[in-house]
C-alpha positions as CSV (number, residue, x, y, z in Angstrom):
1,X,-39.3,22.4,101.0
2,X,-41.8,21.5,98.0
3,X,-41.9,25.4,97.2
4,X,-38.1,25.5,97.1
5,X,-38.1,22.1,94.9
6,X,-40.7,23.7,92.5
7,X,-38.5,26.7,92.2
8,X,-35.3,24.9,91.5
9,X,-37.3,22.7,88.9
10,X,-38.5,26.0,87.1
11,X,-35.0,27.7,87.3
12,X,-33.5,24.3,85.8
13,X,-36.2,24.3,83.1
14,X,-35.5,28.0,82.3
15,X,-31.8,27.6,81.9
16,X,-32.3,24.5,79.8
17,X,-30.4,22.1,82.3
18,X,-33.3,19.6,82.3
19,X,-34.0,19.9,78.6
20,X,-33.7,16.5,77.0
21,X,-33.0,18.2,73.7
22,X,-29.8,19.9,75.0
23,X,-28.7,17.0,76.7
24,X,-29.0,14.9,73.5
25,X,-26.9,17.8,71.8
26,X,-24.3,17.7,74.5
27,X,-23.9,14.1,74.2
28,X,-23.4,14.5,70.4
29,X,-20.7,17.3,71.4
30,X,-18.8,14.7,73.5
31,X,-19.1,12.1,70.6
32,X,-17.9,14.6,68.3
33,X,-14.9,15.9,70.3
34,X,-11.5,15.3,68.3
35,X,-9.9,13.2,71.3
36,X,-13.0,10.9,71.2
37,X,-12.7,7.3,69.9
38,X,-16.2,7.7,68.5
39,X,-15.0,10.7,66.3
40,X,-11.9,9.2,65.1
41,X,-13.9,6.2,63.8
42,X,-16.8,8.0,62.1
43,X,-16.6,9.1,58.3
44,X,-17.0,12.6,57.6
45,X,-20.6,12.0,56.2
46,X,-21.5,10.1,59.5
47,X,-20.1,12.9,61.4
48,X,-22.1,15.5,59.4
49,X,-25.3,13.4,60.0
50,X,-24.8,13.7,63.8
51,X,-24.3,17.6,63.5
52,X,-27.6,17.8,61.5
53,X,-29.3,15.6,64.4
54,X,-27.6,18.1,66.8
55,X,-29.1,21.3,65.0
56,X,-32.4,19.5,65.3
57,X,-31.9,19.1,69.0
58,X,-30.9,22.4,69.7
59,X,-33.9,24.0,67.6
60,X,-36.3,22.0,69.5
61,X,-34.9,23.1,72.8
62,X,-34.8,27.0,71.9
63,X,-38.2,26.7,70.5
64,X,-39.5,24.9,74.2
65,X,-37.2,27.3,76.1
66,X,-40.0,30.0,76.7
67,X,-42.9,27.4,77.2
68,X,-43.8,25.8,80.5
69,X,-42.5,22.2,80.7
70,X,-45.8,20.8,81.6
71,X,-47.0,21.9,78.1
72,X,-44.6,20.1,76.1
73,X,-43.8,16.7,77.6
74,X,-46.1,14.0,78.6
75,X,-49.2,12.7,76.4
76,X,-50.2,14.7,73.4
77,X,-53.0,16.4,75.5
78,X,-55.1,18.4,73.2
79,X,-55.5,21.5,75.7
80,X,-51.8,21.6,76.3
81,X,-51.1,21.4,72.4
82,X,-53.5,24.2,71.9
83,X,-52.1,26.4,74.6
84,X,-48.6,25.7,73.4
85,X,-49.6,26.5,69.7
86,X,-51.7,29.4,70.1
87,X,-50.1,31.0,73.1
88,X,-46.6,30.0,72.6
89,X,-46.1,29.6,69.0
90,X,-44.9,26.2,69.1
91,X,-45.7,24.7,65.6
92,X,-47.1,21.6,65.2
93,X,-45.5,21.3,61.7
94,X,-42.4,19.2,62.9
95,X,-43.3,16.0,64.4
96,X,-40.6,16.0,67.1
97,X,-41.6,12.4,68.0
98,X,-40.9,10.9,64.8
99,X,-37.7,13.1,64.8
100,X,-36.7,11.5,68.0
101,X,-37.4,8.0,67.2
102,X,-35.2,8.7,64.0
103,X,-32.6,9.8,66.5
104,X,-32.5,6.5,68.5
105,X,-32.6,4.8,65.1
106,X,-29.2,6.8,64.4
107,X,-27.6,4.6,61.7
108,X,-31.0,4.8,59.6
109,X,-31.0,8.4,59.8
110,X,-27.5,9.0,58.9
111,X,-28.0,6.8,55.9
112,X,-31.0,8.6,54.8
113,X,-28.8,11.9,55.2
114,X,-26.0,10.3,53.1
115,X,-28.5,9.6,50.4
116,X,-30.0,13.2,50.8
117,X,-26.3,14.5,50.5
118,X,-25.3,12.4,47.4
119,X,-28.6,13.7,45.6
120,X,-28.1,17.2,46.4
121,X,-24.2,16.7,45.5
122,X,-25.4,15.4,42.1
123,X,-27.9,18.1,41.7
124,X,-25.2,20.9,42.6
125,X,-22.7,19.2,40.2
126,X,-25.4,19.5,37.5
127,X,-26.1,23.3,38.0
128,X,-22.9,24.6,38.9
129,X,-21.0,23.0,35.6
130,X,-23.9,24.4,33.7
131,X,-23.6,27.8,35.3
132,X,-20.3,28.4,36.9
133,X,-19.3,30.5,33.9
134,X,-22.6,32.6,33.7
135,X,-22.1,36.3,33.3
136,X,-25.1,38.7,33.5
137,X,-25.8,40.7,30.1
138,X,-25.0,43.9,31.9
139,X,-21.5,42.8,32.4
140,X,-21.1,42.5,28.2
141,X,-22.2,45.7,28.0
142,X,-19.6,47.3,29.9
143,X,-16.1,48.2,28.0
144,X,-13.1,46.1,28.5
145,X,-11.6,48.7,30.7
146,X,-14.8,49.1,32.6
147,X,-14.9,45.3,32.9
148,X,-11.6,45.2,34.6
149,X,-12.7,48.0,36.9
150,X,-15.6,46.3,38.2
151,X,-14.0,43.0,38.6
152,X,-11.8,44.7,41.0
153,X,-14.5,46.1,42.8
154,X,-16.2,42.8,43.1
155,X,-13.1,40.7,44.2
156,X,-13.9,38.5,47.3
157,X,-11.3,40.6,49.2
158,X,-12.9,44.1,48.4
159,X,-16.5,43.0,48.8
160,X,-15.7,41.9,52.4
161,X,-14.0,45.1,53.4
162,X,-15.4,47.7,55.6
163,X,-15.5,51.2,53.8
164,X,-16.5,49.8,50.6
165,X,-18.1,52.4,48.0
166,X,-21.2,51.5,46.6
167,X,-21.5,55.0,45.0
168,X,-18.2,54.0,43.1
169,X,-19.5,50.8,42.1
170,X,-23.0,52.5,40.7
171,X,-20.9,54.8,38.5
172,X,-18.4,51.9,37.2
173,X,-21.1,49.1,36.5
174,X,-23.8,51.4,34.7
175,X,-26.2,52.3,37.7
176,X,-27.1,48.6,38.3
177,X,-25.2,48.3,41.6
178,X,-27.7,45.9,43.3
179,X,-27.4,43.3,40.7
180,X,-23.9,43.3,40.5
181,X,-23.4,43.3,44.3
182,X,-25.9,40.8,44.8
183,X,-24.4,38.3,42.1
184,X,-20.8,38.8,43.5
185,X,-21.9,38.1,47.1
186,X,-24.5,35.3,46.7
187,X,-22.7,33.6,43.6
188,X,-19.3,33.7,45.3
189,X,-16.9,32.4,44.0
190,X,-18.4,31.6,40.8
191,X,-19.1,35.0,39.8
192,X,-15.5,36.2,40.4
193,X,-14.2,33.1,38.6
194,X,-16.5,33.8,35.5
195,X,-15.3,37.5,35.5
196,X,-11.5,36.5,35.6
197,X,-12.1,33.9,32.7
198,X,-13.9,36.3,30.4
199,X,-10.9,38.7,31.0
200,X,-8.1,36.2,30.5
201,X,-6.9,36.4,34.0
202,X,-6.2,33.6,36.4
203,X,-8.7,32.2,38.9
204,X,-9.0,34.6,41.6
205,X,-7.7,33.5,45.0
206,X,-11.2,33.1,47.1
207,X,-11.4,34.5,50.6
208,X,-11.1,32.4,53.8
209,X,-14.8,32.3,54.2
210,X,-16.9,31.8,51.3
211,X,-20.5,30.7,51.8
212,X,-21.0,29.1,48.6
213,X,-24.9,29.6,48.4
214,X,-25.0,28.3,44.6
215,X,-23.9,24.6,46.1
216,X,-25.8,24.9,49.4
217,X,-29.5,25.9,47.8
218,X,-28.5,24.3,44.2
219,X,-29.1,28.1,43.0
220,X,-28.7,29.0,39.2
221,X,-26.7,32.2,39.2
222,X,-28.7,33.1,35.9
223,X,-32.0,33.0,38.0
224,X,-30.7,34.7,40.8
225,X,-29.6,37.7,38.5
226,X,-33.3,37.6,37.1
227,X,-34.5,37.8,40.7
228,X,-31.9,40.9,41.4
229,X,-33.0,42.8,38.2
230,X,-36.8,42.7,39.5
231,X,-35.9,43.9,42.9
232,X,-33.7,46.7,41.4
233,X,-36.1,47.8,39.1
234,X,-38.5,48.3,42.4
235,X,-36.2,50.9,43.8
236,X,-36.9,54.3,42.6
237,X,-34.3,56.2,40.8
238,X,-35.9,59.5,41.9
239,X,-35.0,59.1,45.6
240,X,-31.7,60.7,46.4
241,X,-31.2,58.3,49.1
242,X,-33.7,55.4,49.3
243,X,-32.5,53.7,45.8
244,X,-30.7,50.8,44.7
245,X,-27.2,52.1,45.5
246,X,-28.6,52.3,49.1
247,X,-29.6,48.9,48.9
248,X,-26.5,47.5,47.5
249,X,-24.5,49.5,50.1
250,X,-26.8,47.8,53.0
251,X,-26.1,44.7,51.3
252,X,-22.4,45.0,51.0
253,X,-22.2,46.2,54.7
254,X,-24.3,43.5,56.3
255,X,-21.8,41.0,54.1
256,X,-18.7,42.7,55.5
257,X,-20.1,42.6,59.2
258,X,-20.6,38.6,58.7
259,X,-17.0,38.3,57.4
260,X,-15.7,40.4,60.2
261,X,-17.2,37.6,62.5
262,X,-20.6,38.4,62.8
263,X,-21.5,34.9,61.0
264,X,-20.7,33.0,64.2
265,X,-24.2,34.2,65.6
266,X,-25.6,32.2,62.9
267,X,-26.3,28.5,63.0
268,X,-26.9,27.7,59.5
269,X,-26.2,29.0,55.9
270,X,-30.1,29.4,55.6
271,X,-29.8,32.0,58.0
272,X,-27.1,33.7,56.1
273,X,-28.6,33.6,52.8
274,X,-32.1,35.1,54.5
275,X,-30.5,38.0,56.0
276,X,-28.4,38.7,52.8
277,X,-31.4,38.7,50.7
278,X,-33.3,40.7,53.3
279,X,-30.7,43.4,53.2
280,X,-31.1,43.3,49.1
281,X,-34.9,43.7,49.5
282,X,-35.3,45.7,52.7
283,X,-36.6,49.0,50.9
284,X,-38.3,47.7,47.9
285,X,-40.7,50.2,46.8
286,X,-39.5,53.1,49.1
287,X,-41.7,56.2,48.4
288,X,-39.0,58.6,49.5
289,X,-40.8,59.4,52.6
290,X,-40.9,57.8,56.1
291,X,-43.3,56.5,58.3
292,X,-44.3,59.8,59.9
293,X,-45.2,61.1,56.7
294,X,-47.4,58.0,55.7
295,X,-49.0,58.1,59.1
296,X,-49.8,61.8,59.4
297,X,-51.0,61.9,55.7
298,X,-53.4,58.9,56.4
299,X,-52.0,57.3,53.3
300,X,-53.4,53.9,51.8
301,X,-50.5,52.2,53.3
302,X,-50.9,53.4,56.6
303,X,-54.5,52.4,56.7
304,X,-53.5,48.8,55.4
305,X,-50.8,48.2,58.0
306,X,-52.8,50.1,60.9
307,X,-49.8,53.1,61.3
308,X,-47.5,50.0,62.5
309,X,-44.2,50.0,60.8
310,X,-45.8,51.2,57.7
311,X,-43.1,50.9,55.0
312,X,-41.1,48.0,56.3
313,X,-44.4,46.0,56.2
314,X,-44.7,47.1,52.6
315,X,-41.2,46.4,51.9
316,X,-41.4,42.8,53.1
317,X,-44.7,42.4,51.4
318,X,-43.2,43.4,47.9
319,X,-40.6,41.0,48.5
320,X,-42.3,38.3,49.7
321,X,-44.7,38.5,46.6
322,X,-42.1,38.5,44.3
323,X,-40.5,35.4,45.9
324,X,-43.7,33.6,45.9
325,X,-45.0,34.5,42.4
326,X,-46.1,32.1,39.8
327,X,-44.3,33.2,36.4
328,X,-46.3,33.0,33.2
329,X,-44.6,31.8,29.9
330,X,-43.3,34.8,29.1
331,X,-41.7,35.7,32.5
332,X,-38.1,35.2,33.1
333,X,-37.5,32.6,35.7
334,X,-36.7,34.3,38.9
335,X,-37.4,31.5,41.6
336,X,-34.2,31.7,43.6
337,X,-36.0,29.3,46.2
338,X,-36.5,26.4,43.8
339,X,-33.7,24.4,45.3
340,X,-35.1,24.6,48.6
341,X,-37.3,22.3,50.5
342,X,-40.6,23.1,52.1
343,X,-39.6,23.4,55.6
344,X,-36.5,25.6,54.4
345,X,-38.7,27.9,52.2
346,X,-40.9,28.3,55.7
347,X,-37.9,29.3,57.6
348,X,-36.4,31.3,54.9
349,X,-39.4,33.5,54.6
350,X,-39.8,34.0,58.5
351,X,-36.3,35.0,58.9
352,X,-36.1,36.8,55.9
353,X,-39.6,38.9,56.8
354,X,-38.4,39.3,60.3
355,X,-35.1,40.8,59.5
356,X,-36.7,43.4,57.3
357,X,-39.0,44.3,59.9
358,X,-36.7,44.9,62.1
359,X,-35.2,47.8,60.1
360,X,-37.7,49.9,61.5
361,X,-36.0,52.7,63.1
362,X,-38.3,53.1,65.9
363,X,-37.5,49.8,67.3
364,X,-34.0,51.0,67.6
365,X,-33.7,51.5,71.4
366,X,-35.7,48.4,72.2
367,X,-33.3,46.6,70.1
368,X,-30.4,48.0,71.6
369,X,-31.7,47.2,75.2
370,X,-32.7,43.6,74.3
371,X,-29.2,42.9,73.2
372,X,-27.6,44.7,76.3
373,X,-29.7,42.4,78.3
374,X,-28.6,39.6,76.5
375,X,-24.7,40.2,76.9
376,X,-25.2,41.4,80.5
377,X,-26.7,37.9,81.5
378,X,-25.2,35.7,79.2
379,X,-21.7,37.2,77.9
380,X,-20.8,36.9,74.4
381,X,-19.4,33.6,74.1
382,X,-22.2,31.3,73.2
383,X,-24.3,32.4,70.3
384,X,-27.2,30.3,71.3
385,X,-27.9,32.5,73.8
386,X,-28.9,35.3,71.4
387,X,-31.8,33.3,70.0
388,X,-35.3,34.5,70.6
389,X,-38.6,32.7,69.7
390,X,-40.5,34.8,67.3
391,X,-43.7,33.3,66.0
392,X,-42.8,29.7,66.9
393,X,-39.4,30.0,65.4
394,X,-35.8,30.4,66.7
395,X,-34.2,33.5,65.6
396,X,-30.7,35.3,66.0
397,X,-31.4,38.9,67.7
398,X,-27.5,39.4,66.7
399,X,-28.0,39.0,63.0
400,X,-31.2,41.2,62.9
401,X,-29.0,43.8,64.6
402,X,-26.6,43.7,62.1
403,X,-28.9,44.3,59.4
404,X,-30.2,47.5,61.2
405,X,-26.9,48.8,62.1
406,X,-26.0,48.4,58.2
407,X,-28.9,50.4,57.2
408,X,-27.5,53.2,59.3
409,X,-23.8,52.6,58.9
410,X,-23.2,55.6,56.6
411,X,-21.8,57.9,59.5
412,X,-19.2,55.0,60.2
413,X,-18.0,54.9,56.6
414,X,-14.5,56.7,55.5
415,X,-14.4,60.3,53.8
416,X,-15.4,61.2,51.6
417,X,-18.2,58.3,51.5
418,X,-20.0,59.5,54.6
419,X,-20.3,63.3,53.3
420,X,-21.9,62.3,50.1
421,X,-24.4,59.9,52.0
422,X,-25.3,62.7,54.4
423,X,-25.9,65.0,51.5
424,X,-28.3,62.5,49.7
425,X,-30.0,61.6,53.0
426,X,-30.8,65.3,53.9
427,X,-32.0,65.9,50.5
428,X,-34.5,63.4,50.6
429,X,-35.5,64.5,54.0
430,X,-35.9,68.1,52.6
431,X,-38.2,66.8,49.7
432,X,-40.4,65.6,52.3
433,X,-40.2,68.6,54.6
434,X,-41.3,70.7,51.3
435,X,-44.2,68.3,50.6
436,X,-45.4,68.4,54.3
437,X,-45.2,72.2,54.3
438,X,-47.4,72.1,51.0
439,X,-50.2,69.8,52.7
440,X,-50.2,71.7,55.9
441,X,-48.7,68.9,57.7
442,X,-46.3,68.8,60.8
443,X,-42.7,69.2,59.1
444,X,-41.0,65.9,60.5
445,X,-37.5,66.3,62.5
446,X,-34.4,67.1,60.2
447,X,-37.0,67.7,57.3
448,X,-37.2,71.5,57.3
449,X,-34.7,73.1,55.2
450,X,-35.0,76.3,56.6
451,X,-33.7,75.3,60.3
452,X,-31.9,72.1,59.8
453,X,-28.2,72.4,60.5
454,X,-26.3,69.7,58.7
455,X,-23.5,69.1,61.1
456,X,-25.9,69.3,64.1
457,X,-28.0,66.6,62.5
458,X,-25.0,64.3,62.3
459,X,-23.5,65.2,65.7
460,X,-26.8,64.1,67.2
461,X,-27.0,61.0,64.8
462,X,-23.6,59.8,65.7
463,X,-23.4,60.6,69.4
464,X,-26.8,59.1,70.3
465,X,-27.8,56.4,67.8
466,X,-24.5,55.4,65.7
467,X,-21.8,55.3,67.9
468,X,-23.5,53.7,70.9
469,X,-24.7,51.0,68.5
470,X,-21.2,50.3,67.1
471,X,-19.7,50.2,70.5
472,X,-22.4,47.4,71.4
473,X,-21.5,45.5,68.4
474,X,-17.8,45.6,69.1
475,X,-18.7,43.4,72.1
476,X,-19.9,40.7,69.9
477,X,-17.8,41.4,66.8
478,X,-14.3,42.4,68.3
479,X,-12.8,43.7,64.8
480,X,-15.3,46.6,65.0
481,X,-12.8,48.1,67.8
482,X,-10.2,48.6,65.2
483,X,-12.1,48.7,61.7
484,X,-15.1,50.7,62.6
485,X,-14.9,52.8,65.6
486,X,-11.8,54.7,64.8
487,X,-13.6,55.8,61.6
488,X,-16.6,57.0,63.6
489,X,-14.3,59.0,66.0
490,X,-12.8,60.7,62.8
491,X,-16.1,61.5,61.2
492,X,-17.3,62.9,64.8
493,X,-14.5,65.3,64.8
494,X,-15.1,66.1,61.1
495,X,-18.6,67.3,62.1
496,X,-17.4,69.1,65.1
497,X,-15.0,71.1,62.8
498,X,-17.7,71.8,60.6
499,X,-20.0,73.2,63.3
500,X,-17.0,75.6,64.4
501,X,-16.6,77.0,60.6
502,X,-20.4,77.5,60.3
503,X,-20.6,79.3,63.8
504,X,-17.6,81.4,62.7
505,X,-19.3,82.2,59.3
506,X,-22.6,83.1,60.9
507,X,-20.7,85.4,63.3
508,X,-18.8,87.0,60.1
509,X,-22.1,87.4,58.6
510,X,-23.6,89.2,61.5
511,X,-20.8,91.3,62.0
512,X,-21.5,92.5,58.3
513,X,-24.9,93.6,59.0
């Protein structure tokens, strides 16, 4: 009987049914229900205060979920605290007992929140009023006709659309696509309004789901553009594929997936902000060679990062160095995190870094299996089920997965975009293969220009990687069924036709000999 009771207790702890944190969150849900007398009596700011408390409770629940209950309840036993921190990743930085006491003193907490919100709103008004008309210098270098063209390409509806052409944007804006797409997404709707006003047009209608990061994080558009310039300069124009056009494409594609419904798997604006900036920075300093080349050549990077996710670790390190640098007097202000509190900065860096590391292609099948398991066990209705504990923090595996998919999304884009990206990718691969041959190294798969067949490379990539990945995504983001999967099928047929043509041409060539 005792064993059965222990088993039931363990099961209850695992599914969270005995978690006081989750019980508290459920109580707040009841209080905030539209039919509740309490909800009807609360002011909007009081409701927001309760929602913030709920986020705190859920964060604590997710963080504790994987750790034995005996280690996280009761007195502050130093051994238990050590084990929870060292082996469970449970951070001591947040004093949850004090937070709990604040929760019990709900009115005091809400009043404090109201004061913080008021201070934030005052700061935001000062920032937005001074910067809502900001336009980057690169905008003023364009002719009026080009400005109108770029304005259409950067409208909120355009940048939220699947099938966006970042190659077209690069040509139109003067080869700084990452600056423009980053500004248009992260500073919306102010970027769109500033362009419209400069062109003497009516203020554009905003989308239905604008994130408004400028207000949320007291971020100055001018500072963001300074940051984006520094990031874009770290992408090599010599790379046919891994350049700033690719970075802008991945950023816009990530944003499109969020707008298609992927953002429901986020619990806060900070997570979305972290993810989109990870997309901006995810290939910083890319050498035009893949991880296999770095490892097989015993490069300095492979030694520094112990042959593990070599390039991804390097990208993340370069980005974090830029985010945390201390500018000198002559440097432009690029501190885009200045408006964040210390705890927000810590959470940002954790989510940001992890998202970049998850773009390592060698983790693809493990990520797919992890997500399939989550869907199989929990369904798709509860976004909280898709959070995992990573180094003591709760992170959404769906958000990380979407950035990874954005990174491999070129075969799912409409014609002729997907063909241009295929040529660029193979050109970079072949350049690596040439270097490997010269160095008497083993030639990496798809990098030998003498044996790689374009159609075969794409058929295999789509059938085994891209299509299954987006089919899985469609379980979470249903709009993908109508907006992405049909394009994939069309592109698959295109490459099948190309393969037949190549075979026919080969037979004709053999017949002539």
